[in-house]
N, C-alpha and C positions, 0 to 999 in steps of 0.2 A: 422369493416365492416358495411356498411349501411344495414339496415334491408330491407326485401323484400317490406314492405308497402311503405317505402320512395321511392323505385325505381318505384313502380307502379304509385305513384303520379307524380314522375318526368317524367315517360313515357308519361303521358298526356301532360305535359308541352313541352316535346320534340316533340310530334306529332303536337302541335300547332305551334311550331317554324318551323317545316318542312313545314307546310302549308303556312307559310310566306316566303318560299324560302330559308331558312337557311340550312346549312349542316345537313344532317340527321344523327342522333346518335341513335343506337339501344340500349336503356337502359336495356331492358330485357336480351340481350346477355351480356352486361357489368355486370349485376348482376350475371349471371351464370359464367362468367370469374372470377369474384372476389371470388365467393364461391369455385370454383374448385381450383383456384390458391392459396388461403389462407388456405384452409382446407385439401387439398390432394396433396400438392406440392411434386415434386420430384427434385426440382432444386438443393438442397444440395447434393443429391445422384450423379447427374451429376458432380457437382463441385468437390466432394470428389474423384471420380474416376480419373478425369482429373489431379488432383494434387497429392494426396497421393499415388495412384497406378501407374499412368503413369509417374509422376515426371516431371523434366524439359523437355521442348519441344523446344530446340534450332533449328532454321531453318537448315535443311539439315542433322541433326544428326540422328543416328539410333533410338534414343528416340522419335524424332518427327515422323519418319516414322511409328513406332509402334503405336503412339498416333493417327495418321491419319487412320490407319487400324481400330483401335477401333472406331473412330468417324464414319467411313463408316458403321460399323456394327450397332452402336447405331442409326444412322439415318434410316437405313433399318428397324430395329426392331420397330422404331417409326412409320413406315408406309410410309416413304418417298420413292419416285420413282427416278429412274435414278441417284442413289447415286454414285458419281464418285470422284476419286482422280485425279484431272486434272492438269497435268504439265503446267507451265506457262512460263518457261524459265530457263536460266542458273543461278545457285546460286554460285557454287564453292564446295570446299571440306567440308565434314561433320566433325564436331569437337565434341569430348566428353571428359570431365574430369572424369577420372576413380579413381584417388587417389590424396589426398593432405595431406601432413604432415608438420606442421610448428611449430618449437619449439625454444624458447630462452633457452639455457643451462647455460650460464654464463653472468653476475655475479650471477644470481639466476634463478632458473627454472621458466618458464611460457609457457604454451601452447598458441600459437598465433592464433587469429581469422583472417582468410584471405582466399582468393579464387583466382585462376588463372584467368586472363582475357581471355575471349573467343578468339579463333583463335590466340593463342600463343602456342609455343611448350612446352613440358615438360622438366624436368631437366636432363633426361637420368641418373637417379640414385640419391643417396643422396648427397646433397651439405653441407659441413661443413666449417664454416669460420666465420669471423668477418664482421659486417656490416660497409659499408664505404659510407660516404656522397659524392655524385657527383652532383655538381650544373652546369647544362647546361641551359643557357638562350638564346644562339644563336649559330650558327655554329662556330663562332669565339672562342668559349670555347673548341671546340674539341681538339685543339692542346695541351692544357695544360694537357690533360689526355691520349693522344695517347701513346700506349705502356705500360700503367700502370694498366690496368683493367682486364687482363686475369684471369679468375677464381673468380672474385670479386662478392660479394653480395652487390648490389648497392642500396642505399637509394636515390631515384631520385627526391623526391618532398619535399616541405616545410611542416613543421607540420601544422595540421589543428586544430585550437582552438575548444575545446569541453567542454565548461563550463556548469554550471547548466542550466536547461531548465526552463524558466519562462512563457512559453506559452504551452497550451495543445497540445499534439501531434495530437489529432483528433478533428474535429469540423464538425458541420453541417451548412449549409447555413442559416443565419438569414434573417429576413424580409428586413432589409436595403440592404443587399447584393443582394438579389433577385430583389428588387425594382430597384436597380441601373442597374442590367442586363437588366431589362425590358425597361429601358429608353435609352439603347444604340442605337445610330443611326450611321451607318457606311457611310463613304463618298467615299469609293472606293471598288472595287470588292472583293479584298482579303485584309481585314483589321482586325486587332485585337488590343485591347488596345489603340485605337486611332491612330495607325500607319499603313500605307499601306505596304503590303508585296507582294513578288513575289515568285514563285516556282523556286528553284535552282536545276536543274536536276543533277548537279555534286555531291552536298552533300545530295540531295534527301530530302529536307525539305523546308519550307517557311522561308524566311529571310526578314528583313526590307529592303525596297527599298533603294539602295545606298550601301548596304553591299555586298561585293563580295569576299568571302573567297578564299584563295589560297590552292589548293589541289594538291599534298600532302603538309602538313604544317610542322612546325618545330618538332612537336611531332613524326612524322614518321621518319624524319631525325635522331632524337636522337636515336630511336630504331635501325635503320640501323647502326648507329655508335657503339652502344653497342654490336650489333651482330658482327660487324667487329673486335671489340676489344676482343671478346671471353668472354664477361661477363657471369658469371654463372647464375645469376638471378637478375632481377630488382624488387625492392619492391617500391610500391607507396601507399600513404595514401588514404583511402576511406572516403568520407564524410558520415555523418550519425550520429555517436555518440551512446554511450551506447550499443555497440556491433552490431548495425546495420551498414552494409557495402553496399554502393551503388557502383555498377560496371556494366560494360557491356563487350565490347570487346576491343581489342587493337586498338590504333590509326590507322586509315586507313582501318579498317575492313569493313566499309560501301561500299568502292569502290573496295576492293580486298580481296576476301575470297578464293583465289586459294591456292593450296598446297605450291607453291613457295612463296606466300605472307606470309603464316604462318611461313614457315621455314626461311624467311629473318629476322624474329624478334627473340629476346632472350625470354626466359621464363619471363613473367611479372605476378606478384602477387600483388593484392590489399589487404592491411591489414586494419583491424579496426583502426580508427584514434588514439584511445588511445594507442594501441599497437605499431603502427608506431611511435607515438610521443615519447614513452619511448625509443625505439631504437635510435631515432634521438638525444634525450637528452644525452644518454650515449655516443654516438659517438662524439657529440659536445664537451663533457667534457673530452674526452680522456680515458674513462673507457673501458677496453677491453671487447668485447662481443664474444660469440660463439653461432652460430645459426646452426640448422640442418633443412634442407629444402629438401623435395622431392615432385615432382609433376609429375604425369603420365597423359598425354593427348594423345588421339588417333585420327588419321585422317582416314576418309573414303571417297574415291573418286570413289566408285563403280557406283554411280549415282549422277552426279553433277547438275541435274535439281532440281527445287523445285515445289511444287504442292499446290493447294487449294482443300478443300473438299466441295462438293456441293451436295445438295439433294432437290428434288422437291415434293411439294404437288400439284398435278395437279388441275387446276381450271375447271370451267364449261364453261359458254358462253363467258367469257373473258380469256380463258386459255392461249391465245397467249401473254397476257400481264403479267408482273412479278411484284410482290411485294417481295422485298428481305429483309432479316434480317441476321445480322451476327456480328461477333467480330473476333479479331485475335487470332489464336490458338497457335502461336509461343510464346516462352518465353525466358528469359535469364536463365542462368544455375546455379546460386548460390542458387536458391530456386525453387519452383514448379509452379510459375506463376499463383497464385490464383486470385489476384485482377487485374493482367495484363497478360492475360485477360481470364482465364478460367471462371471467373464469367460471362463475356459477352456471351461467347459461351454456357454456361449452361443455361443462361436466354433465349437464342434463341431457344434451344431445348425445354425448359419448356413452352415457349409461344406457340409453335406449339402443344405440348402435350395437353395443356389446351384447345385449340380450337378443337382439335380432340376429347377430352374427352367430351366436351359439345355438340358435334354432329353438328357443323356448317359445311356448305359446301361453300368454298370460290369460288367466281366467277373468280377471277384471280389466276394464279399459284403462290404459295408462295414458294420461294426458300431460303433455309438456306445455309449460306456460312461461313465456317471456313477458314479465310485467313492465309496464311503463309508469313513470312518475312516482317511483318509489322515493326518489330524492325530492322530498317535499311533504312526506306524510304517508308513505305506503299507500298512495291513492289508487293505483291501478288494481292491486290485489284486493283492497277493501271494496272498491266499486264492483269488482268481479263477484265477490261473495255476496254483496248486497243485491246485485242484478240477477243472481242465480239462486233463488231460494230452494231449488231442488237439491242443492248440495246438502241440505239438512237430512235428506234421505239417502243420497247417493255417494257421498264422499267417504271413502274408507281410510284415507290418510293423505297428507300433503307433506312433502319433504323439500326443504329449502337449503340453499347454499349461498351465503352472503356475509361471511365474516373475513373477507380477504381471500387469498388464494392458498393459505397454509393447509397442511394436511389435516384431515378430519380425525379427531381423537375420541369422538363419542357424540352424545346427543343431549341437548337441553330438553327436558321433559315438559317444560312449561307447567309444572305442578301436576301433571297427569301421571300419577303413580301406577295406574292400572297397566300402562304400557311397559313399565320397567322390566318385568320378567320376560316379556316378549322380545324387547330389544336386546336384553342381556343374552338371550339364546342366539339371536341373529348375529351378535358380535363375537360369539365364541370362535368361529373360524377366522376372525379378523384380528384376534389378539396379538398375533405375531407382527401385525402391521401397526401396532400401537393404538388400536381402536378399543379402548378399555373403559371409558368413563361415561357414566350416566349421572346427571344431576337434576334435581328438582327445580333448579334455578330457571327463571324466565330469561329470555333473550329478546329485548325490545329492539325496535328500529329495523326489523327485517320483515319480509313479506309473510313469514309464518304467522306473525302476530295477527294478520287480517283474519286468518282462520280461527286462531285461538280466541280472539275477541268474540267470535260468533259461536263459541262452544264446540268448534270442529277440531279434529285431531291434526294440528299442524306443528311441524318440528323443524328446528334449525340445528345443524351439526356444530359441535364444538370444534374449532379449528385453531391450529398453531397460529399465534399472532404474527409471526414473522416481522416485517417492517411496515405493517398495515397502518398503525396509528402514527408511527414516527416518520414515514416517508410517502406513503401512497394514497391513503384515504382522503379523497377530495383534494388532491394536490396535482401539481403539474408533472409529477413523477409517477402517476398511475398509468404505466406504460407496459407493453409486452415484455420488455427486458426484466421486469420485476416478477414475472411468473416463473415458478420452479417446475419444470416438466414432470419430475418424479412425484411431486405433490398433486398435480392435477390428474395424473394417471391413477394414483392412489385414491383420490376422491371419486373418480369415475367408477372404480371397482367397488368402493364402499356404497356408493349410491345405487349401482346396479344390483348389489346384493340386497339392499333394503327394498328397492322397487320390486324385485322378483318375489321376495317372501310376502310383501304386503299384497301383491297381486294374486298370490296363489293360496293364501291361508283361507280356511273355511269361513271365518268371521271377519268383518271389518275391524280395524283397530278400535279399542274402547275409547270412549270419550270421557273427558274430565267431568266429574260431578260438579254441578254448579248449584248455588243457592236457589 
């Protein structure tokens, strides 16, 4: 942490720069933010409760509703006003996995690592039997299996190679990578990696222009076929390796989370690749196997809506304008959603706590948002923007954190070049923390895009990748242990710095010019 003397010297430089018409940066406040955020942080307390205590927060589940009630209480205790659990539209049935038991009994015993896919039914009791390979590549293959699969334990995928790892699981951005990001120049409104994209509202994501997926696809057809043939359970291999299992929900769950949709599929379990591969090798070589499988999943359609949690810190002379901060609160079910995205939500709370603790008074209202149903198409934030047309007048800026839990290194500008000089000034007193990079690049798949799609200033921070893609993202290892306390403290300081300056500047953040 920089010493107080250095900040006093920097304050004089900042004052001179302001006199020349540059963006004003309050270096004394930044010094106090750093001291409070690094020396008296509570960010890991927030993150611990969201994960170890509240557990998985699958959209629409009783667990999510319990977590939202806790968030409402936490925001109220932090001193936020008008804290609401705000419904935004229909979701579908709530789904919870209550029990999973997976065992290979013969030819030798092995407990199996695996998890049911969300929004699939349970097994209605213990299933005992041999594993059988079923290869379906197109609907033309259905005929060769019709009438033969009742009660079967199906191995439905090809083995996944999981050899030795020759690259580190976790990494931080090096100077070359950050420099390359800073040089990116996009040629179209929604572009990433040099390719223009468009929002596809059917699959609820950005796709490269020219790519038009068919929904439902063959994966959904295969599940309906298995259900019609009364298959007992379908086993699929999960990518990951070394016991890490990546999985989400059944094919088609983004479009259909109704009770009927769940019950139209068979039970589907994703196994650790190594365990699936063993079963596949045994079946391929004709070695008899015996498996015992039991999965209990429950459905709850008492309230089929879904909600976001929102709380306000009222401003003063510009109170009718909003500066928003948030992350998505929902998670998948095989772990506790630590890096995706309890860390972002914990940082949002901590950033506000820091500003309150140092006694600042924001001119604009600061609104904290815990989004739901991000997993499935950034649905909660998109619905919020759609349901609140007043944001076109009132939103001064939105800041999002949802690229894992690695340290923030800068900001994706989403093509909004007008904010570059503003953010560059805000980042000057954070350069010693490694916050140095601004890129024109778009970042899709996070809640900031809901605002950007509407022409509003929404931004995602560039974060060190750590082991997000290799170990934690949508996996059974997305747990509290994967959080790095120093990185979350760092992120809260960066977020508080951005929130403060956005709330205090005379003008809202400029908006991207659209055609």
